[in-house]
Residue, then its C-alpha position, 0 to 999 in steps of 0.5 A: x502481524x501474526x506471525x510475529x505477534x508484533x502489534x500494528x494496532x497503531x498504524x492509521x491514516x495519520x501516521x500514512x499522512x505523517x510518512x508521506x513526508x519522509x522524501x526519503x522512505x524506498x520501502x515500507x512494509x504496512x501487513x496486517x495494517x489493518x487501521x489505514x483505508x485506500x484515500x490515504x493510502x494512496x495520497x501516500x503513495x502519490x506523495x512519495x516519489x521515493x518509495x520503491x516498494x509496499x508490501x500490503x499483506x493481510x491489509x484484505x480491506x485497501x481494495x481496487x479504490x486505491x490500486x487502480x486510483x494512485x498515480x505512482x507507477x513506480x511503486x512495486x505493490x506486493x501482498x494485496x489481493x483484488x477485490x476485481x477481477x483487473x489482474x493483466x491491467x494492473x501487471x501490463x502497469x508494472x504492478x505486481x500482486x502477489 
């Protein structure tokens, strides 16, 4: 990651698919993970009922497709920048984007 110098290049969609099988996953920080996509991130969030917080800071490739497409309204998402001006809709649905 840019701040700590740790490598996040090995976090990919394949990793997200594997994490979808973790029934106790509550908090996930995927900041600066550039190898993940809207599709697989949405799949993970939808499959993980226990997920409470998700940080995607620095994941510029994650778009409104994920933010508006997943069905887990309980998860608090931080660190995202919207590509479209849908901020009001997202705050109404209970999401937090910084």
